[in-house]
Biotite code that builds the C-alpha atoms (Angstrom):
import biotite.structure as struc

atoms = struc.array([
    struc.Atom([-75.677, -20.658, 6.568], chain_id="A", res_id=1, res_name="MET", atom_name="CA", element="C"),
    struc.Atom([-78.479, -20.857, 9.217], chain_id="A", res_id=2, res_name="THR", atom_name="CA", element="C"),
    struc.Atom([-78.225, -20.876, 12.766], chain_id="A", res_id=3, res_name="ASP", atom_name="CA", element="C"),
    struc.Atom([-78.841, -24.735, 13.077], chain_id="A", res_id=4, res_name="ASP", atom_name="CA", element="C"),
    struc.Atom([-75.764, -25.084, 11.298], chain_id="A", res_id=5, res_name="SER", atom_name="CA", element="C"),
    struc.Atom([-73.756, -23.047, 12.977], chain_id="A", res_id=6, res_name="MET", atom_name="CA", element="C"),
    struc.Atom([-71.964, -24.289, 16.310], chain_id="A", res_id=7, res_name="MET", atom_name="CA", element="C"),
    struc.Atom([-73.072, -22.070, 19.290], chain_id="A", res_id=8, res_name="LEU", atom_name="CA", element="C"),
    struc.Atom([-70.655, -19.896, 21.610], chain_id="A", res_id=9, res_name="ASN", atom_name="CA", element="C"),
    struc.Atom([-71.323, -22.532, 24.349], chain_id="A", res_id=10, res_name="ASP", atom_name="CA", element="C"),
    struc.Atom([-69.574, -25.281, 22.486], chain_id="A", res_id=11, res_name="ASP", atom_name="CA", element="C"),
    struc.Atom([-66.060, -23.486, 23.165], chain_id="A", res_id=12, res_name="PHE", atom_name="CA", element="C"),
    struc.Atom([-66.780, -22.280, 26.887], chain_id="A", res_id=13, res_name="MET", atom_name="CA", element="C"),
    struc.Atom([-64.666, -23.530, 29.408], chain_id="A", res_id=14, res_name="LEU", atom_name="CA", element="C"),
    struc.Atom([-66.165, -25.297, 32.583], chain_id="A", res_id=15, res_name="ASP", atom_name="CA", element="C"),
    struc.Atom([-66.279, -22.396, 34.869], chain_id="A", res_id=16, res_name="ASP", atom_name="CA", element="C"),
    struc.Atom([-64.923, -25.067, 37.915], chain_id="A", res_id=17, res_name="ASP", atom_name="CA", element="C"),
    struc.Atom([-61.560, -25.633, 36.047], chain_id="A", res_id=18, res_name="ILE", atom_name="CA", element="C"),
    struc.Atom([-60.438, -22.587, 37.338], chain_id="A", res_id=19, res_name="PHE", atom_name="CA", element="C"),
    struc.Atom([-61.949, -22.918, 40.970], chain_id="A", res_id=20, res_name="SER", atom_name="CA", element="C"),
    struc.Atom([-59.347, -22.804, 43.780], chain_id="A", res_id=21, res_name="GLU", atom_name="CA", element="C"),
    struc.Atom([-60.572, -26.297, 45.102], chain_id="A", res_id=22, res_name="LYS", atom_name="CA", element="C"),
    struc.Atom([-58.989, -27.642, 42.138], chain_id="A", res_id=23, res_name="GLU", atom_name="CA", element="C"),
    struc.Atom([-55.903, -25.082, 41.961], chain_id="A", res_id=24, res_name="ARG", atom_name="CA", element="C"),
    struc.Atom([-55.164, -26.633, 45.778], chain_id="A", res_id=25, res_name="ASP", atom_name="CA", element="C"),
    struc.Atom([-55.113, -29.652, 45.090], chain_id="A", res_id=26, res_name="ASP", atom_name="CA", element="C"),
    struc.Atom([-51.415, -31.255, 44.871], chain_id="A", res_id=27, res_name="PRO", atom_name="CA", element="C"),
    struc.Atom([-52.743, -34.660, 43.582], chain_id="A", res_id=28, res_name="ILE", atom_name="CA", element="C"),
    struc.Atom([-54.884, -33.088, 40.673], chain_id="A", res_id=29, res_name="ARG", atom_name="CA", element="C"),
    struc.Atom([-51.673, -30.292, 39.795], chain_id="A", res_id=30, res_name="GLU", atom_name="CA", element="C"),
    struc.Atom([-49.143, -33.293, 39.602], chain_id="A", res_id=31, res_name="SER", atom_name="CA", element="C"),
    struc.Atom([-51.429, -35.251, 37.525], chain_id="A", res_id=32, res_name="LYS", atom_name="CA", element="C"),
    struc.Atom([-52.018, -32.444, 34.925], chain_id="A", res_id=33, res_name="SER", atom_name="CA", element="C"),
    struc.Atom([-48.173, -31.375, 35.287], chain_id="A", res_id=34, res_name="LEU", atom_name="CA", element="C"),
    struc.Atom([-47.182, -35.150, 34.403], chain_id="A", res_id=35, res_name="SER", atom_name="CA", element="C"),
    struc.Atom([-48.037, -34.264, 30.922], chain_id="A", res_id=36, res_name="PHE", atom_name="CA", element="C"),
    struc.Atom([-45.044, -31.665, 30.528], chain_id="A", res_id=37, res_name="PHE", atom_name="CA", element="C"),
    struc.Atom([-42.660, -34.695, 31.742], chain_id="A", res_id=38, res_name="HIS", atom_name="CA", element="C"),
    struc.Atom([-43.010, -36.636, 28.478], chain_id="A", res_id=39, res_name="LEU", atom_name="CA", element="C"),
    struc.Atom([-42.555, -33.295, 25.782], chain_id="A", res_id=40, res_name="LEU", atom_name="CA", element="C"),
    struc.Atom([-39.203, -33.778, 24.353], chain_id="A", res_id=41, res_name="PRO", atom_name="CA", element="C"),
    struc.Atom([-36.607, -31.028, 24.030], chain_id="A", res_id=42, res_name="VAL", atom_name="CA", element="C"),
    struc.Atom([-33.392, -30.331, 22.199], chain_id="A", res_id=43, res_name="GLN", atom_name="CA", element="C"),
    struc.Atom([-30.688, -29.772, 24.308], chain_id="A", res_id=44, res_name="ILE", atom_name="CA", element="C"),
    struc.Atom([-27.740, -28.096, 22.608], chain_id="A", res_id=45, res_name="THR", atom_name="CA", element="C"),
    struc.Atom([-24.083, -27.490, 23.637], chain_id="A", res_id=46, res_name="LEU", atom_name="CA", element="C"),
    struc.Atom([-22.249, -24.471, 22.065], chain_id="A", res_id=47, res_name="ALA", atom_name="CA", element="C"),
    struc.Atom([-18.046, -24.847, 22.525], chain_id="A", res_id=48, res_name="LEU", atom_name="CA", element="C"),
    struc.Atom([-17.385, -21.597, 20.951], chain_id="A", res_id=49, res_name="ALA", atom_name="CA", element="C"),
    struc.Atom([-17.822, -19.450, 17.951], chain_id="A", res_id=50, res_name="SER", atom_name="CA", element="C"),
    struc.Atom([-16.102, -17.384, 15.602], chain_id="A", res_id=51, res_name="ALA", atom_name="CA", element="C"),
    struc.Atom([-16.625, -14.553, 13.421], chain_id="A", res_id=52, res_name="GLU", atom_name="CA", element="C"),
    struc.Atom([-15.173, -14.610, 10.158], chain_id="A", res_id=53, res_name="ILE", atom_name="CA", element="C"),
    struc.Atom([-15.482, -12.984, 6.200], chain_id="A", res_id=54, res_name="THR", atom_name="CA", element="C"),
    struc.Atom([-16.747, -14.901, 3.489], chain_id="A", res_id=55, res_name="LEU", atom_name="CA", element="C"),
    struc.Atom([-13.609, -14.610, 1.657], chain_id="A", res_id=56, res_name="GLY", atom_name="CA", element="C"),
    struc.Atom([-11.761, -15.799, 4.705], chain_id="A", res_id=57, res_name="GLU", atom_name="CA", element="C"),
    struc.Atom([-13.655, -19.122, 4.552], chain_id="A", res_id=58, res_name="LEU", atom_name="CA", element="C"),
    struc.Atom([-13.621, -19.504, 1.001], chain_id="A", res_id=59, res_name="MET", atom_name="CA", element="C"),
    struc.Atom([-9.701, -19.701, 1.093], chain_id="A", res_id=60, res_name="GLU", atom_name="CA", element="C"),
    struc.Atom([-9.659, -22.280, 4.136], chain_id="A", res_id=61, res_name="MET", atom_name="CA", element="C"),
    struc.Atom([-8.752, -25.791, 2.974], chain_id="A", res_id=62, res_name="GLY", atom_name="CA", element="C"),
    struc.Atom([-7.952, -28.828, 5.040], chain_id="A", res_id=63, res_name="GLN", atom_name="CA", element="C"),
    struc.Atom([-5.827, -28.596, 7.917], chain_id="A", res_id=64, res_name="GLY", atom_name="CA", element="C"),
    struc.Atom([-6.572, -25.112, 8.427], chain_id="A", res_id=65, res_name="ASP", atom_name="CA", element="C"),
    struc.Atom([-7.493, -23.784, 12.082], chain_id="A", res_id=66, res_name="VAL", atom_name="CA", element="C"),
    struc.Atom([-10.401, -21.153, 12.999], chain_id="A", res_id=67, res_name="ILE", atom_name="CA", element="C"),
    struc.Atom([-9.512, -19.628, 16.101], chain_id="A", res_id=68, res_name="SER", atom_name="CA", element="C"),
    struc.Atom([-12.660, -19.967, 18.551], chain_id="A", res_id=69, res_name="LEU", atom_name="CA", element="C"),
    struc.Atom([-13.806, -17.104, 21.154], chain_id="A", res_id=70, res_name="ASP", atom_name="CA", element="C"),
    struc.Atom([-13.385, -19.349, 24.253], chain_id="A", res_id=71, res_name="ARG", atom_name="CA", element="C"),
    struc.Atom([-10.145, -20.288, 26.049], chain_id="A", res_id=72, res_name="MET", atom_name="CA", element="C"),
    struc.Atom([-9.521, -24.121, 26.886], chain_id="A", res_id=73, res_name="VAL", atom_name="CA", element="C"),
    struc.Atom([-11.233, -25.342, 29.919], chain_id="A", res_id=74, res_name="GLY", atom_name="CA", element="C"),
    struc.Atom([-14.097, -22.499, 29.975], chain_id="A", res_id=75, res_name="ASP", atom_name="CA", element="C"),
    struc.Atom([-17.575, -24.277, 30.499], chain_id="A", res_id=76, res_name="PRO", atom_name="CA", element="C"),
    struc.Atom([-19.940, -24.580, 27.260], chain_id="A", res_id=77, res_name="LEU", atom_name="CA", element="C"),
    struc.Atom([-23.301, -23.082, 27.118], chain_id="A", res_id=78, res_name="ASP", atom_name="CA", element="C"),
    struc.Atom([-26.277, -25.308, 27.545], chain_id="A", res_id=79, res_name="ILE", atom_name="CA", element="C"),
    struc.Atom([-29.382, -24.597, 25.450], chain_id="A", res_id=80, res_name="ARG", atom_name="CA", element="C"),
    struc.Atom([-32.628, -25.890, 25.593], chain_id="A", res_id=81, res_name="VAL", atom_name="CA", element="C"),
    struc.Atom([-34.603, -25.332, 22.855], chain_id="A", res_id=82, res_name="ASN", atom_name="CA", element="C"),
    struc.Atom([-32.797, -22.646, 22.128], chain_id="A", res_id=83, res_name="GLY", atom_name="CA", element="C"),
    struc.Atom([-32.836, -21.000, 25.867], chain_id="A", res_id=84, res_name="ILE", atom_name="CA", element="C"),
    struc.Atom([-29.727, -20.523, 27.673], chain_id="A", res_id=85, res_name="LEU", atom_name="CA", element="C"),
    struc.Atom([-29.993, -23.438, 30.742], chain_id="A", res_id=86, res_name="LEU", atom_name="CA", element="C"),
    struc.Atom([-26.629, -22.569, 32.081], chain_id="A", res_id=87, res_name="GLY", atom_name="CA", element="C"),
    struc.Atom([-22.957, -23.876, 31.714], chain_id="A", res_id=88, res_name="LYS", atom_name="CA", element="C"),
    struc.Atom([-21.585, -27.169, 32.064], chain_id="A", res_id=89, res_name="GLY", atom_name="CA", element="C"),
    struc.Atom([-18.313, -29.500, 31.103], chain_id="A", res_id=90, res_name="GLU", atom_name="CA", element="C"),
    struc.Atom([-17.555, -32.301, 29.135], chain_id="A", res_id=91, res_name="VAL", atom_name="CA", element="C"),
    struc.Atom([-17.737, -35.699, 31.044], chain_id="A", res_id=92, res_name="VAL", atom_name="CA", element="C"),
    struc.Atom([-17.324, -39.452, 29.960], chain_id="A", res_id=93, res_name="GLU", atom_name="CA", element="C"),
    struc.Atom([-19.915, -41.394, 31.028], chain_id="A", res_id=94, res_name="VAL", atom_name="CA", element="C"),
    struc.Atom([-19.817, -45.401, 29.545], chain_id="A", res_id=95, res_name="ASN", atom_name="CA", element="C"),
    struc.Atom([-17.688, -44.356, 26.273], chain_id="A", res_id=96, res_name="ASN", atom_name="CA", element="C"),
    struc.Atom([-19.763, -41.502, 25.338], chain_id="A", res_id=97, res_name="ARG", atom_name="CA", element="C"),
    struc.Atom([-19.967, -37.699, 25.933], chain_id="A", res_id=98, res_name="TYR", atom_name="CA", element="C"),
    struc.Atom([-22.162, -36.318, 29.097], chain_id="A", res_id=99, res_name="GLY", atom_name="CA", element="C"),
    struc.Atom([-22.390, -33.070, 30.242], chain_id="A", res_id=100, res_name="VAL", atom_name="CA", element="C"),
    struc.Atom([-21.920, -32.052, 33.992], chain_id="A", res_id=101, res_name="ARG", atom_name="CA", element="C"),
    struc.Atom([-24.164, -29.021, 34.810], chain_id="A", res_id=102, res_name="LEU", atom_name="CA", element="C"),
    struc.Atom([-21.683, -26.218, 36.546], chain_id="A", res_id=103, res_name="LEU", atom_name="CA", element="C"),
    struc.Atom([-24.268, -23.375, 36.573], chain_id="A", res_id=104, res_name="GLU", atom_name="CA", element="C"),
    struc.Atom([-28.213, -22.930, 36.353], chain_id="A", res_id=105, res_name="VAL", atom_name="CA", element="C"),
    struc.Atom([-29.357, -19.781, 34.980], chain_id="A", res_id=106, res_name="GLU", atom_name="CA", element="C"),
    struc.Atom([-32.615, -19.220, 36.718], chain_id="A", res_id=107, res_name="THR", atom_name="CA", element="C"),
    struc.Atom([-33.624, -16.711, 34.159], chain_id="A", res_id=108, res_name="GLY", atom_name="CA", element="C"),
    struc.Atom([-33.384, -19.723, 31.435], chain_id="A", res_id=109, res_name="GLY", atom_name="CA", element="C"),
    struc.Atom([-35.539, -21.824, 33.774], chain_id="A", res_id=110, res_name="ILE", atom_name="CA", element="C"),
    struc.Atom([-38.047, -19.468, 34.366], chain_id="A", res_id=111, res_name="ALA", atom_name="CA", element="C"),
    struc.Atom([-38.352, -18.898, 30.318], chain_id="A", res_id=112, res_name="ALA", atom_name="CA", element="C"),
    struc.Atom([-38.963, -22.345, 29.597], chain_id="A", res_id=113, res_name="MET", atom_name="CA", element="C"),
    struc.Atom([-41.662, -22.576, 31.922], chain_id="A", res_id=114, res_name="GLN", atom_name="CA", element="C"),
    struc.Atom([-43.991, -20.129, 30.439], chain_id="A", res_id=115, res_name="LYS", atom_name="CA", element="C"),
])
């Protein structure tokens, strides 16, 4: 391969001005660059409870059997966003659909999502 056909390292260099203090302190530019993230879809999951049983117990189960879960009635649900714990919530009804009301927000979960 000749030098003419190879890309120069300069082709991949970032503009030094992209990290300048002037641009970082510009709230309009910052809001425009962050607005892209407001459009990204995320998966929200509500975890009611869980249980651990043996495979043998599972294979013996039939219609009408009950699996006892590890939470009490009325305990808040775990709210996970892309698998990361966002907080706790409770189920509510919104226009004949299920919804969730945030009861607690985990600051560690939000920080992990921002990384």
